[in-house]
C-alpha positions in Angstrom: 0.4 -31.3 -0.9 0.5 -27.5 -1.0 0.5 -27.5 -4.8 -2.7 -29.6 -4.9 -4.4 -27.0 -2.7 -3.2 -24.2 -5.0 -4.5 -26.0 -8.1 -7.9 -26.4 -6.3 -7.9 -22.7 -5.4 -7.2 -21.7 -9.0 -10.0 -23.8 -10.3 -12.4 -22.1 -7.9 -11.2 -18.7 -8.9 -11.4 -19.3 -12.7 -14.9 -20.7 -12.2 -15.9 -17.3 -11.0 -14.2 -15.4 -13.8 -15.9 -13.6 -16.7 -18.1 -10.7 -15.7 -16.6 -9.8 -12.3 -15.1 -6.6 -13.6 -18.5 -5.3 -14.5 -21.5 -5.9 -12.2 -19.5 -6.5 -9.1 -17.7 -3.2 -9.6 -21.1 -1.5 -9.7 -22.3 -3.1 -6.5 -19.3 -2.5 -4.4 -18.2 1.1 -3.9 -14.7 2.6 -4.0 -13.0 2.9 -0.6 -9.9 4.9 0.2 -8.8 2.2 2.5 -8.9 -0.6 -0.1 -6.4 1.2 -2.2 -3.7 -0.3 -0.1 -3.9 -3.3 -2.4 -1.2 -1.6 -4.4 1.8 -1.2 -2.2 4.9 -2.7 -0.8 6.9 0.5 -0.1 9.4 -0.9 2.3 9.2 2.2 4.4 11.2 0.3 7.1 14.3 1.6 5.2 13.6 4.8 7.1 15.4 5.6 10.4 13.5 4.3 13.4 14.1 7.5 15.4 11.7 10.4 15.6 12.2 12.6 12.5 9.7 15.2 13.6 12.4 17.5 15.0 14.6 17.1 11.9 17.6 16.1 14.1 18.7 13.3 11.8 18.6 15.1 8.5 20.5 18.3 9.1 17.4 20.4 9.7 18.7 21.9 12.9 15.7 21.0 15.0 13.1 22.4 12.6 9.7 21.1 13.4 8.4 18.6 10.9 5.7 19.8 8.5 2.1 18.5 9.0 2.8 17.6 12.7 -0.5 19.0 13.8 -2.3 16.8 11.2 -0.4 13.7 12.4 -1.3 14.3 16.0 -4.9 15.0 15.3 -5.4 12.0 13.1 -3.6 9.6 15.4 -5.6 10.9 18.4 -8.9 10.3 16.5 -7.9 6.8 15.4 -7.0 5.8 18.9 -10.2 7.3 20.3 -12.7 6.1 17.7 -11.1 3.2 15.8 -12.6 -0.2 16.5 -10.1 -3.1 16.7 -11.4 -6.6 17.5 -8.7 -9.1 18.1 -6.3 -7.2 15.8 -8.9 -6.7 13.1 -9.8 -3.1 12.4 -13.3 -2.1 11.3 -14.0 0.2 8.4 -10.6 -0.4 6.8 -11.2 -2.7 3.8 -8.0 -4.4 4.7 -5.7 -1.4 4.8 -5.2 -1.3 8.5 -3.9 -4.8 8.4 -0.9 -3.2 6.8 -0.9 0.4 7.8 -2.4 0.2 11.2 -0.1 -2.6 12.1 3.0 -0.9 10.6 2.2 2.6 12.0 1.5 1.4 15.5 4.6 -0.9 15.6 6.7 1.9 14.3 5.3 4.6 16.6 5.2 2.3 19.6 8.9 1.4 19.1 9.9 5.0 18.4 8.1 6.6 21.3 8.6 3.6 23.7 4.8 3.5 24.1 3.8 0.0 25.3 0.1 0.5 24.6 0.8 1.4 20.9 3.3 -1.4 20.6 0.9 -3.9 21.9 -1.9 -2.7 19.7 0.4 -3.0 16.7 1.4 -6.5 17.6 -2.2 -7.4 18.1 -2.8 -6.3 14.5 0.3 -8.4 13.5 -1.2 -11.4 15.2 -4.4 -11.1 13.2 -2.4 -10.8 10.0 -0.4 -13.9 11.0 -3.7 -15.8 11.4 -4.8 -14.7 8.0 -1.6 -16.0 6.5 -2.0 -19.4 8.3 -5.5 -19.7 7.0 -4.4 -19.0 3.4 -1.4 -21.5 3.7 -3.8 -24.2 4.9 -6.3 -23.5 2.1 -5.4 -21.1 -0.7 -9.0 -21.0 -1.8 -9.6 -18.7 1.2 -8.0 -16.0 -1.0 -11.4 -15.5 -2.5 -13.0 -14.4 0.7 -10.1 -12.9 2.6 -7.7 -11.4 0.1 -7.9 -7.8 1.5 -6.7 -8.6 5.0 -4.4 -11.3 3.8 -2.3 -9.4 1.2 -2.1 -6.2 3.1 -1.5 -7.9 6.4 1.5 -9.7 4.9 3.1 -6.4 3.9 2.6 -5.3 7.5 4.2 -8.4 8.8 7.4 -7.6 6.9 7.5 -4.3 8.7 6.8 -6.0 12.1 9.6 -8.5 11.4 12.1 -5.8 10.7 11.3 -4.1 14.0 10.5 -7.2 15.9 13.1 -7.2 18.7 12.7 -3.5 19.5 8.9 -3.5 19.5 8.5 -6.7 21.5 10.9 -5.2 24.1 8.6 -2.1 24.3 5.4 -4.2 24.4 6.6 -6.6 27.1 6.1 -10.3 27.6 2.3 -10.1 27.0 2.6 -8.0 23.8 2.9 -10.9 21.3 1.2 -14.2 20.7 2.6 -17.0 22.8 4.2 -18.9 19.8 5.3 -15.7 18.1 9.1 -16.3 18.0 10.9 -14.2 15.3 11.9 -17.4 13.5 8.3 -18.4 13.3 7.4 -15.0 11.8 10.2 -15.4 9.2 8.8 -18.9 8.4 5.3 -17.7 7.9 6.5 -14.9 5.6 8.4 -17.4 3.5 5.7 -19.9 3.3 3.0 -17.4 2.4 5.0 -15.7 -0.3 5.7 -19.1 -1.8 2.0 -19.9 -1.7 1.2 -16.7 -3.5 3.9 -17.5 -6.1 2.3 -20.9 -6.8 -1.1 -19.3 -7.0 0.1 -16.7 -9.5 2.1 -19.2 -11.6 -1.1 -21.2 -11.9 -2.9 -18.1 -13.2 -0.3 -17.6 -15.9 1.5 -14.8 -14.1 -1.1 -12.2 -14.9 -4.2 -12.2 -12.7 -7.4 -12.7 -14.7 -10.9 -11.4 -13.8 -12.6 -12.9 -10.8 -14.8 -11.6 -8.0 -12.3 -10.0 -5.6 -12.6 -6.4 -4.6 -9.2 -5.3 -5.7 -9.6 -6.6 -9.2 -12.9 -5.0 -10.1 -11.9 -1.7 -8.4 -8.2 -1.3 -9.3 -7.7 -3.8 -12.1 -5.6 -6.7 -13.2 -2.4 -4.8 -13.7 -2.4 -3.4 -10.1 -3.1 -6.8 -8.5 -0.5 -8.6 -10.6 2.1 -5.9 -9.7 1.2 -6.4 -6.0 2.6 -9.9 -6.3 5.8 -8.5 -7.7 6.0 -6.1 -4.7 5.6 -9.1 -2.4 8.6 -10.7 -4.0 10.6 -7.5 -3.7 9.7 -7.1 0.0 10.8 -10.7 0.6 14.1 -10.0 -1.2 14.7 -6.8 0.7 13.9 -8.4 4.1 15.9 -11.6 3.5 18.8 -10.6 1.2 20.4 -14.0 1.5 17.4 -15.5 -0.4 16.9 -12.5 -2.7 18.1 -13.9 -6.1 15.1 -16.0 -7.1 12.6 -13.5 -5.9 14.2 -10.6 -7.7 14.2 -12.7 -10.8 10.5 -13.5 -10.3 9.6 -9.9 -9.9 11.5 -9.0 -13.1 9.6 -11.8 -14.9 6.3 -10.3 -13.8 7.4 -6.9 -15.1 7.8 -8.3 -18.5 4.5 -10.2 -18.4 2.7 -7.1 -17.3 4.4 -5.1 -20.0 3.3 -7.6 -22.7 -0.3 -7.6 -21.3 -1.0 -4.0 -20.5 1.6 -1.5 -21.7 0.1 1.1 -24.0 2.5 3.1 -26.2 -0.2 5.8 -26.8 -0.5 6.3 -23.0 3.2 5.9 -22.4 2.2 3.8 -19.5 0.2 0.8 -18.3 -3.5 0.1 -18.7 -5.6 -0.8 -15.7 -6.6 -4.0 -17.6 -5.7 -5.0 -21.1 -9.0 -4.0 -22.8 -9.3 -0.6 -21.0 -7.5 2.3 -22.9 -8.3 5.0 -20.3 -5.4 6.6 -18.5 -5.6 5.7 -14.8 -3.5 6.6 -11.8 -3.2 3.2 -10.0 -1.5 0.9 -12.6 1.1 3.5 -13.2 2.0 4.4 -9.7 2.0 0.8 -8.7 4.4 -0.1 -11.5 6.5 2.9 -10.5 6.8 1.4 -7.1 7.7 -2.0 -8.4 10.2 -0.7 -10.9 11.8 1.7 -8.5 12.2 -1.0 -5.8 13.7 -3.3 -8.4 16.2 -0.6 -9.4 17.2 -0.2 -5.8 17.8 -3.9 -5.6 19.5 -4.5 -8.9 20.9 -1.2 -10.2 19.4 -2.0 -13.6 18.9 1.4 -15.2 16.1 0.2 -17.5 13.8 -0.2 -14.4 14.4 3.4 -13.4 14.0 4.7 -17.0 10.6 3.0 -17.2 9.5 4.3 -13.8 10.4 7.9 -14.8 8.5 7.4 -18.0 5.4 6.5 -16.0 5.7 9.8 -14.1 5.4 11.6 -17.5 2.4 9.3 -18.4 0.4 10.4 -15.3 0.9 14.2 -15.8 -2.4 14.7 -17.6 -4.1 13.6 -14.3 -2.3 16.3 -12.3 -4.2 19.3 -10.9 -1.3 21.8 -10.8 -3.2 24.4 -8.8 -4.2 21.9 -6.0 -1.0 19.9 -6.1 -3.1 16.7 -6.4 -3.8 14.0 -8.9 -7.2 13.1 -10.4 -8.5 9.6 -9.6 -10.8 8.6 -12.5 -11.0 4.9 -11.4 -13.9 5.5 -9.1 -15.3 8.8 -10.2 -18.3 7.4 -12.0 -19.1 5.0 -9.1 -18.9 7.9 -6.6 -21.1 10.1 -8.7 -18.6 12.8 -9.8 -20.1 15.2 -12.3 -16.7 16.7 -13.3 -13.1 15.6 -13.4 -12.4 17.3 -10.1 -12.3 14.0 -8.2 -9.4 12.9 -6.1 -9.3 10.1 -3.6 -7.2 10.2 -0.4 -5.7 6.8 -1.0 -4.6 7.5 -4.6 -2.8 10.6 -3.3 -1.1 8.5 -0.7 0.1 5.9 -3.1 1.3 8.6 -5.4 3.3 9.9 -2.4 4.8 6.5 -1.7 5.7 6.1 -5.4 7.4 9.5 -5.3 9.3 8.5 -2.2 10.7 5.6 -4.1 11.7 7.9 -6.9 13.5 10.1 -4.5 15.4 7.1 -3.1 16.4 6.1 -6.6 17.5 9.6 -7.8 18.1 11.8 -4.6 16.4 14.5 -6.7 14.7 16.9 -4.3 11.9 17.6 -6.8 10.2 14.4 -5.7 10.0 15.7 -2.1 8.6 19.0 -3.4 5.8 17.0 -5.1 5.2 15.0 -1.9 4.9 18.3 0.1 2.4 19.6 -2.4 0.2 16.5 -2.1 0.4 16.5 1.6 -0.7 20.1 1.5 -3.7 19.2 -0.6 -4.7 16.4 1.9 -4.3 18.8 4.8 -6.2 21.7 3.3 -8.9 19.9 1.3 -9.5 16.4 2.9 -9.0 17.0 6.6 -11.8 17.8 9.0 -10.3 17.9 12.5 -8.9 14.4 13.2 -10.4 12.8 10.1 -9.0 12.6 6.6 -12.1 12.0 4.4 -12.3 9.7 1.4 -12.3 12.1 -1.5 -12.6 15.6 -3.0 -15.4 15.7 -5.6 -16.8 18.6 -7.7 -15.3 21.3 -5.5 -16.3 19.8 -2.2 -15.0 17.3 0.4 -16.7 14.0 0.9 -20.1 14.1 2.6 -21.6 11.5 5.0 -24.3 10.7 2.4 -21.8 9.8 -0.3 -21.1 6.1 -1.1 -17.8 6.4 0.7 -16.9 9.0 3.3 -14.2 7.9 5.8 -12.1 4.8 6.4 -9.7 3.9 9.2 -7.1 2.2 7.1 -6.3 5.0 4.8 -6.0 7.4 7.8 -3.4 5.0 9.2 -1.7 5.0 5.8 -1.5 8.8 5.9 0.3 8.7 9.2 2.7 6.0 8.0 3.5 8.1 4.9 4.1 11.2 7.1 6.6 9.3 9.3 8.3 8.1 6.2 8.4 11.7 5.0 10.0 12.9 8.2 13.0 10.6 7.6 13.8 12.6 4.4 15.5 16.0 4.2 12.2 17.7 3.8 13.3 20.9 5.5 15.8 21.7 2.8 12.8 22.8 0.7 10.6 24.4 3.4 
């Protein structure tokens, strides 16, 4: 029965293929928050205790870097962010992952019942999105942002389930929200996604979904691989087939989009321009596969992708240029960097650190966080982009989004579980 639904969904999608990567991309602007379509970082590997004092990493109580930024941004999100039945406004789907994950993590860590309940409310919304998709995969066309990102957040919630529910109390989770039910919804939804992708030939074609016309086919296809990796990491007893599927996708993506002249992956097969997103997304996928399998070829390719994106690096700022939405946003020079692309680069570099234990990755991370703090932050807001020597302005096509601000806090908490102080 499920397979019939999936076939129907694929037919609807393909009916809308063709020019979606052109006109739709012109009508809908870039958003920092929507960039979360590229990640399954598995930051739950990190210690659940507060790393801000450095007590777990040999830093002798040294205060964590960027603590003031963290506190200011969190305070602003809690004061001004609008969350209706778990669904955050102005997030383009990102808060379904990062709002959920950050609040669950912070609520558990600080024993703050209010934050824990808010995180679980966000998880409940993500659960509902998954149930809708499983009942009718054609809903992917209208709800893909919240659905995909919320699913990554549900992995985080599952891994912290017992502790965060204890903090939130009896009314902090949906009535039928047993841990076994959450595991079941994760398994069913990943299986539904796999059937969907198989029906699309294992490389997502063009159709009218925001992530595709903004970030490209390679990124969205790699996201499926990251879902498989997250499932394998969360449920190791079932890992084998999902690791194998992720490795199959790597080969399909390589055949479709690897460009020897770039030394990396194209955003879509017919686009020869060097872009940040396909390469950091594949760096994440390959790095996670290396951590699961120990296969050195995955790590070698991931390190090659780091070399490929170096032409995009602004050494003076410590940032990486973000050409994917520069034209849409109206940039007149190549001095254009989005908040979200910096954050996904950070998450990719965290994975490289986990693979190699080389401190240079944390030095890169510190430089990017420094750019975010000095160039993109205004009080408690991290703005969407830096363009032509100035921070984003309210009259720009994109200015501020809630989801990406949550993502920055999530990345900082992840950072604080690393031995950052050894390089301060």
